[in-house]
N, C-alpha and C positions, 0 to 999 in steps of 0.2 A: 867247355868251349862257349863264351857269352852268346848272347843274341846277336851283337853285333859282328863278332867274329866268324859266325855262321853264316849269317848274310854274305861277308865277303868271301868266304871259301867257297859258296855254292857255286857248282859246275854251270848251272843255268844263268845265261847272261842277265845282270842286274841293272836297274836304271840309276843305281847310286854305287859310287866306290868310295871308301874310306882308308885314309892311310896316315898311321899315327908316326910323327917323328919325334922320337923322344929326347933328341939332344936339346930341342926348342921347345918340347912339349906342345906341340902343333898338331892338331888334327885338320886333314884335309878332307873336303867334303866335296867330292866331284859328281856333278850331274852328268849321266852317260847317255848317249845314242842306242837305243834297242831296236834290233830290227827294222831298220829305215823308217821309223815312226817320225814325226816331227819333233825337235828338241824342244818338248814343252812338259806343261805340269800335269802329265797323265794321271788318272787313278791310280797307277802302279808306283808311280814315282811320288806322289803325296803321300801313299801307303809307307812307302820305303823311309821317306823323311821323317814322319810322325813316330814310325817304330824307332829309329834312331834317337830321335829326341826324348822320348819316354825312356830309353836307356840311359843316356846321358844326364837326364834330369835326376831319374832315380838313384843315380850315384854320386850327385852333385857334381856333375862334370869330371867323370873319373874314365879312363879307358882301360879297359881290362885285358892285361897281359898276363897269360898262362894263371886266369883267376886272382891276379894282383891288381889293386887299380894304381894307375899313375896319373896323374892330375893331366887336365886339359887347360892350358893357359890361354892358347889362341885356338881359334876355329876359323878356317878359312874355306869359303865356298867359291868354287870354280867350275868350269865346264871341260869335258875331253874334246870338245869341237872346237876347232881352230876360228872358226866364224861365229860362233852362235854360243852364247851363254844361256840363253833360252828365249824362245818366242812367246812364252806366257802361257795363257790357259790353253786347253784343249778346245779349240772352236768347234771341231766337228763334234765332240760330246754336247758341247752346249746347242748347238743344232738339232742334234737328235733329241735333246730335252724340250726344245721347243716346239719340234713338229709332233712329237707324241704327247704333248701337254702335260708333263711332268715337272711341276715346280718343286715337288720334293726332292727329287733326284738332283735337280740343278742346286738347290738351297744346300743340299748335303755337300756337294761338290765344292761350293763357293765357301760354305763354313770351313771345311777342311783347308783349302786354301788359306783363308783368313787365320786358321789355328797356327799354322806352320808359320807363315809371316809374323805373327804376334808374337810368338815363342821366340823366333830368332832374333826379334828386336828386343825382346825382354832378357835375352840370355847375356845381354852387355853389362848385367849385374854381377855375372860370375866370371866371364870371360872376355877377352878382347876377341870381336868379331870383324871378320875382314871378307870382302868380295873381290875376287880378281875377275874382272869383266874381261874376257879374251875376245870378244865378238859381240852381236846384237844381241842387247837386253830390251824386249819389248812386252809391255803389258805387266803381267804378274811377274816376268823376269826382271823387269825395272823395279818392281816392288820389293823383290826379294833381295836386289842389290841395296835397295835404299834402305832395309832393315838393319844393315851391317853397321858397325860403328865407324868403320874407315872402307872407302871404295876406292880400288885402283883399276883404272882402265887402260888397256893398251890402245895406241893411237888409232887404231881402226875400228875401235868401238862404236858401236851407235847404239842411242838410246831413245826411246818413245813410248807414248800411251795411245796406240790406234784406236782405241775403243770407241771415241766419239765419232769416228767414221761409219760405223755403222750402228748407230745410236745407243752406244752404252758407254759405260765410265769404269774406272778402275775399282775393282771391288774387294780387294785385299789389303786396305788401308793406304793406298797410292798417294791420296790427297793429304792424310795426316803426316805420312812419313816426309813427303817431298816439303810441305808446310813447316817441318821441324828445322829443314835446312835453310829455306829460300823464303820463308813467310808465306802466309796464306795467300794473299794477293797475286804474286808471282805463281805460287801452284796452282792457282785455279787457272790462270790464264795459259799456263802448259797444258792443262788438262782438256779445256775447250778450243784450242787455237787450232783443232784439226791437222797438225803438223805431224807428219809420221815418224820423222828421225831428227836427232839432234845428235851432233858430233861429240867425241869425248872432250875436245877442247873448249867448244861452246858450254859444255856443262861445267867444266873446269873452272870458267871465268865467272860464271854464274854462281858458284860456290855449291852446286848440286854434288858434284864429286871432289876426291881430294887429290888424286895424283893421276897424271897421264904418263905412259913410258911408251917405250917402242915396242914392235911386234915381237910376241915372244918373251918379252922380259917381265912379264906380270909377275910370276914367280919370283924372279930375282928381287923386283921390288918390295914383294910382300916379306921375304926374308929381311930386306933392309929395315921395313917399317918396324918388323918386331925386333930388331936389335937396338932400334931409337927407343921403342917404347919399354923395353926391360931395363934401360938406363934409367928411369923414373916410374915403374911398374905399379908401386902400391901409389903413388899420386895420380897416375893417368887413371886406375881404375876407380878412384874415388872421383876422378872429374867425370867419369863416365856415369857412374852412379848418380851424380848431382844432375847430369844433364837428364837423366830419366826420370827423376823427381819433379825438376823443373817442368819439362815437356813430356808429361807422360801420356800414353796412348790410351784411349777411354774404349775399354772392350764392348761396352754397351753401345756405344756410339758406332763403332765399327760394325755391330751386328745388323744395327738400323741401317746403315748403307748396304749390308747383304740384302736387307727385305726390299730397300728400294730398287736395287739392282734387278732383284727378281721379277719385281713388278714391271720395269722397263723393259726386261728381255722378252715378257710375253706380250708387250704393245708394240713390239717392232713392225715397220711398215713393210711393205713388199719391197720397196726399194733397198730399205736397210739389210733385209734377209738375203737380197742379191748381193748386196757388198760383202756380207758375211760368207757366202758361198763362195765369193771369188778369193776371199783371202784364204779360205779352206783349201781351195784349189792350188793357190800359191805354194803353201805350206806342205802339200803333199809333192808338187812338182820339185822344190827345193830339196827335199829329203828323200826323193825316190832313186 
């Protein structure tokens, strides 16, 4: 049994569920809610995502069925929560690192987030990646969605980068990923305007996301997109690769952003840390 299948078969609740659909050569990657914790990128979820990406990249995007590799042509990231795709980073973890003056712990976490988002974005050279956003996608959740080639949002979905409210900014490539879709100037405006929420319809009009559908119709819309994509799969994949060449993500620059983010995190004012504490409290209340 492969590492992926062992993880899925485990009796312990996992932060990640994978399901392969052989008819369409589709791998669903579902972010799961575990133990009433906020639907965010916990260290447990990050470890699971990294492990799965390691397995898939080692086999050149093959899914192992009874020790036989079958191709993954499409990879879909979604959530098992009807109202939340992901609320982003683990704010409580951020706060603990700041309190105990642990920049290395916070850097390890931030670099792990960056590694996953970067690899998910670069996977577009090999597979068609799709984000199905069925609820709120905030901060790192928004970044994860932006890293996909194609973003489908249900009409109640909401997006935002709340980091500026507590004196920080996106750390996992948000600026670069957003700029690839709407340009640097507009991306910067979204980062610094302090607006918490954008609706799916607003972002569709801006060109940030690709499709909006009714509540509960995200998986149906994803299957319809895959059928369209299959009609000219080779040409579409060549276009994806051309886009990655034309608009590359500079990993060294993204790591510099992490360094700047760490420096800023340890210089938060008392007012900013109070806002951070309030947001942590809101996350806990929402998922309790």
